[in-house]
C-alpha positions as CSV (number, residue, x, y, z in Angstrom):
1,M,20.4,-13.1,2.9
2,V,20.4,-15.1,6.1
3,T,17.0,-16.8,5.8
4,W,18.1,-19.4,3.3
5,G,20.5,-21.0,5.8
6,R,18.1,-21.5,8.7
7,S,15.5,-24.2,9.3
8,K,12.4,-22.1,9.1
9,A,10.9,-24.5,6.5
10,K,11.0,-27.2,9.2
11,G,9.1,-25.1,11.6
12,K,12.0,-25.0,14.1
13,N,13.5,-22.1,16.0
14,I,17.2,-21.7,16.0
15,H,19.5,-21.5,19.0
16,F,23.1,-21.2,17.9
17,Q,26.2,-21.2,20.1
18,V,28.9,-19.5,18.1
19,K,32.6,-19.3,19.0
20,Y,34.1,-17.1,16.3
21,N,37.2,-15.8,18.2
22,M,38.8,-16.0,21.6
23,K,36.8,-13.0,22.8
24,H,33.3,-14.4,22.0
25,N,31.1,-17.2,23.1
26,T,27.6,-16.0,22.2
27,D,24.2,-17.6,22.2
28,Y,22.4,-16.8,19.0
29,H,18.6,-16.8,19.1
30,F,16.6,-16.4,15.9
31,T,14.0,-14.1,17.6
32,R,16.9,-11.7,18.4
33,Y,18.0,-11.8,14.8
34,L,14.5,-10.8,13.7
35,S,14.5,-8.0,16.1
36,A,18.0,-6.8,15.0
37,K,16.9,-7.0,11.4
38,K,14.1,-4.4,11.9
39,T,16.3,-1.4,11.6
40,V,18.0,-2.9,8.5
41,D,14.6,-3.5,6.9
42,D,13.5,0.0,7.8
43,R,16.2,1.5,5.7
44,A,15.9,-1.1,2.9
45,L,12.2,-1.0,2.2
46,N,11.5,0.9,-1.0
47,R,9.7,4.1,0.0
48,N,8.2,4.7,-3.4
49,V,6.6,1.2,-3.4
50,W,5.4,1.8,0.2
51,K,3.9,5.2,-0.7
52,R,2.1,3.7,-3.6
53,L,0.6,1.0,-1.4
54,K,-0.5,3.6,1.1
55,R,-2.2,5.7,-1.6
56,E,-4.0,2.7,-3.1
57,L,-5.3,1.6,0.3
58,S,-6.4,5.1,1.2
59,S,-8.3,5.6,-2.0
60,M,-9.9,2.2,-1.9
61,H,-10.8,1.9,1.7
62,T,-11.5,5.3,3.3
63,D,-14.1,4.0,5.8
64,N,-14.0,0.2,5.6
65,T,-12.1,-2.1,7.8
66,L,-9.2,-3.7,5.9
67,R,-8.6,-7.4,6.2
68,I,-4.9,-8.1,6.0
69,L,-2.9,-11.3,6.2
70,E,0.8,-11.3,6.8
71,I,2.6,-14.5,5.7
72,G,5.7,-15.3,7.7
73,A,5.0,-12.6,10.2
74,G,7.9,-13.5,12.6
75,I,7.9,-11.5,15.8
76,G,5.6,-8.7,14.4
77,T,8.0,-6.1,13.2
78,M,6.1,-5.4,10.0
79,L,2.9,-4.8,12.0
80,E,4.8,-2.4,14.2
81,R,6.1,-0.7,11.1
82,S,2.7,-0.5,9.4
83,L,1.2,1.1,12.5
84,G,4.2,3.4,13.0
85,W,4.3,4.5,9.4
86,G,0.5,5.0,9.2
87,L,-0.4,2.4,6.6
88,F,-4.0,1.9,7.9
89,N,-6.5,3.2,10.4
90,R,-9.1,0.4,10.7
91,C,-7.8,-3.2,10.2
92,E,-8.3,-6.8,11.0
93,Y,-4.7,-8.2,10.9
94,T,-3.8,-11.9,10.8
95,A,-0.2,-12.6,11.5
96,L,0.7,-16.1,10.3
97,D,4.0,-17.8,11.0
98,A,5.2,-21.4,11.0
99,M,7.4,-21.0,14.1
100,K,5.5,-20.9,17.3
101,E,8.4,-19.4,19.2
102,N,8.2,-16.3,16.9
103,L,4.5,-15.7,17.7
104,I,5.1,-16.2,21.4
105,E,7.6,-13.4,21.2
106,A,5.2,-11.4,19.1
107,S,2.4,-11.8,21.7
108,C,4.6,-10.0,24.3
109,R,6.4,-7.6,22.0
110,I,3.6,-6.2,19.9
111,P,1.3,-5.1,22.8
112,E,4.3,-3.5,24.6
113,W,5.2,-1.6,21.4
114,A,1.6,-0.4,21.0
115,A,1.3,0.7,24.6
116,S,4.6,2.6,24.3
117,H,3.2,4.4,21.2
118,G,0.1,5.7,22.7
119,Y,-2.4,2.9,22.0
120,S,-4.8,1.5,24.5
121,V,-4.4,-2.3,24.4
122,E,-7.1,-4.8,25.0
123,K,-5.9,-8.4,25.2
124,Q,-8.4,-11.1,24.2
125,G,-6.4,-14.2,25.1
126,S,-2.7,-15.0,24.3
127,D,-3.1,-14.7,20.6
128,Q,-5.6,-11.9,20.0
129,F,-5.6,-8.3,21.0
130,C,-7.0,-4.9,19.9
131,F,-5.3,-1.5,19.7
132,H,-7.2,1.7,20.0
133,R,-6.0,5.3,19.4
134,T,-7.8,8.3,18.1
135,G,-8.8,7.5,14.6
136,Q,-7.3,4.0,14.7
137,D,-8.8,0.6,15.6
138,V,-6.8,-2.5,14.9
139,S,-7.5,-6.0,15.9
140,V,-4.7,-8.6,15.7
141,R,-4.8,-12.4,15.6
142,L,-1.6,-14.5,15.8
143,E,-1.9,-17.9,14.1
144,T,0.7,-20.6,14.0
145,G,1.0,-22.5,10.7
146,D,2.5,-22.4,7.2
147,I,0.8,-20.7,4.3
148,F,0.0,-23.9,2.5
149,G,-1.8,-25.4,5.5
150,F,-3.6,-22.1,5.8
151,V,-4.7,-22.2,2.2
152,D,-5.9,-25.8,2.6
153,S,-7.8,-25.1,5.8
154,D,-11.2,-23.3,6.1
155,H,-9.2,-20.1,6.0
156,G,-8.4,-20.9,2.4
157,G,-11.9,-19.6,1.4
158,S,-11.2,-16.2,2.9
159,R,-10.7,-13.1,0.8
160,F,-8.3,-10.6,2.1
161,D,-7.8,-7.0,1.0
162,L,-4.0,-7.1,1.4
163,L,-1.4,-9.8,1.6
164,I,2.0,-8.9,3.1
165,A,5.1,-11.2,2.9
166,N,8.4,-9.8,4.0
167,A,11.6,-11.8,3.3
168,F,9.5,-14.8,2.5
169,L,9.0,-15.6,-1.2
170,D,12.7,-16.6,-1.6
171,L,12.0,-19.5,0.8
172,V,9.4,-21.1,-1.4
173,D,9.0,-22.2,-5.0
174,V,7.2,-19.0,-6.2
175,G,6.0,-20.6,-9.5
176,S,3.8,-23.1,-7.6
177,A,3.2,-21.1,-4.5
178,L,2.0,-17.8,-6.0
179,P,-1.4,-19.0,-7.4
180,K,-2.3,-20.5,-4.0
181,I,-1.2,-17.3,-2.2
182,L,-3.0,-15.0,-4.6
183,G,-6.1,-17.1,-4.2
184,L,-6.5,-15.6,-0.7
185,L,-7.1,-12.2,-2.2
186,K,-10.5,-11.0,-3.2
187,P,-10.8,-9.4,-6.7
188,G,-9.0,-6.1,-6.6
189,G,-7.0,-7.1,-3.5
190,F,-3.4,-6.1,-3.2
191,F,-0.2,-8.0,-2.5
192,Y,2.9,-6.4,-1.0
193,F,5.9,-8.7,-1.2
194,T,9.1,-7.2,0.1
195,I,12.8,-8.0,0.7
196,N,13.0,-10.6,-2.1
197,F,16.6,-11.6,-2.7
198,D,18.0,-11.1,-6.1
199,G,21.4,-12.7,-6.5
200,A,24.0,-10.5,-4.8
201,T,25.7,-11.0,-1.5
202,I,28.5,-8.5,-1.0
203,F,31.1,-8.3,1.8
204,Q,33.7,-5.5,2.0
205,P,36.6,-5.3,2.4
206,E,37.7,-8.3,0.3
207,I,39.6,-11.0,2.0
208,D,40.5,-12.9,-1.2
209,S,38.6,-12.0,-4.3
210,A,38.6,-15.6,-5.6
211,L,37.5,-17.1,-2.3
212,D,34.9,-14.4,-1.7
213,A,33.4,-15.1,-5.1
214,L,33.4,-18.8,-4.6
215,I,31.7,-18.5,-1.2
216,E,29.0,-16.2,-2.7
217,R,28.4,-18.6,-5.6
218,L,28.2,-21.7,-3.5
219,Y,26.0,-20.0,-0.9
220,H,23.5,-18.9,-3.6
221,Q,23.6,-22.4,-4.9
222,T,22.4,-23.8,-1.6
223,M,19.3,-21.6,-2.0
224,D,18.7,-22.8,-5.5
225,R,19.0,-26.4,-4.5
226,R,17.1,-26.4,-1.3
227,M,14.3,-28.9,-1.0
228,T,11.4,-29.1,1.5
229,D,9.3,-32.2,1.6
230,G,10.9,-33.3,-1.6
231,K,10.0,-30.1,-3.5
232,P,12.0,-27.1,-4.6
233,S,11.8,-24.3,-2.0
234,G,14.0,-21.4,-2.9
235,D,15.6,-19.2,-5.6
236,S,18.6,-16.9,-5.3
237,R,17.1,-14.7,-8.0
238,T,13.6,-14.4,-6.8
239,G,13.5,-10.7,-7.4
240,R,14.1,-10.7,-11.2
241,H,12.1,-13.9,-11.7
242,F,9.0,-12.5,-10.0
243,F,8.1,-10.3,-13.0
244,E,7.6,-13.4,-15.1
245,H,5.6,-15.2,-12.3
246,V,3.2,-12.2,-12.1
247,V,2.6,-12.2,-15.8
248,R,2.0,-15.9,-15.9
249,W,-0.7,-15.8,-13.2
250,G,-2.5,-12.7,-14.6
251,A,-1.9,-10.3,-11.7
252,E,-1.2,-6.6,-12.2
253,L,2.1,-5.3,-11.0
254,L,1.7,-1.7,-9.8
255,D,5.1,-0.8,-8.6
256,A,8.5,-2.4,-7.9
257,G,11.9,-1.2,-6.7
258,S,15.1,-2.2,-5.0
259,S,15.2,-2.8,-1.2
260,D,18.9,-3.5,-0.6
261,W,20.3,-4.3,2.8
262,V,23.2,-2.0,3.4
263,V,24.9,-2.3,6.8
264,F,28.1,-0.4,7.8
265,A,29.5,1.1,11.0
266,G,29.5,4.9,11.5
267,S,31.5,6.8,14.1
268,D,29.5,5.2,16.9
269,G,29.7,1.7,15.5
270,Y,26.8,-0.2,13.9
271,P,23.3,1.1,14.5
272,A,21.1,-0.6,17.1
273,D,21.7,-4.4,17.3
274,E,23.1,-4.6,13.7
275,A,26.4,-6.1,14.8
276,F,24.5,-9.1,16.0
277,F,22.6,-9.2,12.7
278,L,25.9,-9.4,10.8
279,H,27.4,-12.1,13.1
280,F,24.2,-14.1,12.6
281,I,24.5,-13.9,8.8
282,I,28.2,-14.8,8.7
283,H,27.6,-17.8,10.9
284,T,24.6,-18.9,8.8
285,I,26.7,-18.8,5.6
286,G,29.5,-20.8,7.3
287,S,27.0,-23.4,8.5
288,A,25.4,-23.6,5.0
289,L,28.7,-24.3,3.4
290,D,30.3,-26.5,6.1
291,G,31.6,-29.7,4.5
292,H,30.9,-28.4,0.9
293,P,33.0,-30.5,-1.5
294,E,34.1,-27.5,-3.6
295,L,35.4,-25.5,-0.6
296,D,38.4,-26.2,1.5
297,S,37.2,-26.4,5.1
298,R,40.3,-24.6,6.5
299,H,39.7,-21.7,4.1
300,L,36.1,-21.4,5.0
301,T,36.8,-21.4,8.8
302,E,39.4,-18.7,8.3
303,W,37.1,-16.7,6.2
304,V,34.3,-16.9,8.8
305,Q,36.6,-16.0,11.6
306,E,38.0,-13.0,9.7
307,R,34.5,-11.7,8.8
308,H,33.5,-11.9,12.5
309,S,36.6,-10.0,13.4
310,Q,35.8,-7.3,10.9
311,V,32.4,-6.9,12.6
312,D,34.1,-6.6,16.0
313,A,36.4,-3.9,14.5
314,G,33.5,-2.0,12.9
315,A,35.1,-2.6,9.5
316,L,32.7,-4.9,7.7
317,V,30.3,-3.5,5.1
318,Y,27.5,-5.9,4.0
319,I,25.1,-5.5,1.0
320,A,22.4,-7.8,-0.2
321,H,20.4,-6.9,-3.3
322,Q,16.7,-7.4,-3.0
323,M,13.4,-6.1,-4.5
324,D,9.9,-5.0,-3.3
325,F,6.7,-5.6,-5.3
326,L,3.2,-4.2,-5.1
327,G,0.4,-5.5,-7.2
328,R,-3.2,-6.5,-7.3
329,V,-5.5,-9.3,-8.6
330,T,-8.0,-8.2,-11.1
331,G,-10.1,-11.3,-11.7
332,R,-9.8,-15.1,-11.1
333,Q,-6.3,-15.8,-10.1
334,G,-4.6,-18.0,-7.6
335,N,-6.5,-21.2,-6.7
336,D,-9.2,-20.4,-9.3
337,S,-6.7,-20.5,-12.1
338,Q,-5.6,-24.1,-11.6
């Protein structure tokens, strides 16, 4: 999963210039990666978990306005998906992200998406807007900041009906972060944590089985050893470990299921912008392992070049094993439990 190799934890956007063969000299923008990832996530998200979330919200809040916080909201693709897939009708939606560039993109992208899908859009400044359509009223606020600063601010006393975090938990130390995050939910509130990596990065066809296995192992190791501000901030097996974390903090797990990324080319090539998605991931793995003492630099360079060439030829298949979780807090969890 690409997110472990980028500098999101430092609050910086990414601008890569990648030369991976003689035919290519491509600027890689992280916001384009997030956009390209949307169709991959659309396929990957576990529909049974999604349907359970939709049922729970419908039965609990038939007339009330939901208060939702999305952590690591990026450019707003989960909000688009939630609207497009009919997750809610009346909602106050806070989209939080540490990277200002992402939210600048979101402030343009989301209103355009809403207008193209039949919503009337009322902008209330650069970071707030409302969407209206028959039977639907949604207000959106974009906020720059990380989740821990959000918890520590006046917002930390808020109580949300639903927390959403997509491809986020594997960027933090879940054991210490979860109680703080759950503390933002009111009793009975739900959490929906999706695309949590769980220990498998697969590329086909094989180049060299031993080299492929070594690169996978060392790449996962960079996730496990990542530190932010002197503290652990990652886990290559976040998915399987999440069950234990939920039990420890007394939350109720309602549903869980796999949400694997599976990307391959059909007769018309890769869907949408997914070739870019693959190139970005390959480059990120190469960057994460550049100079690694256990890996011959020439072998890594050749491996990266060959994988990029496979994408160009429509031959690369990429799979990443991940998991989705839906649960709720039933009493005094999160900040109150410490």
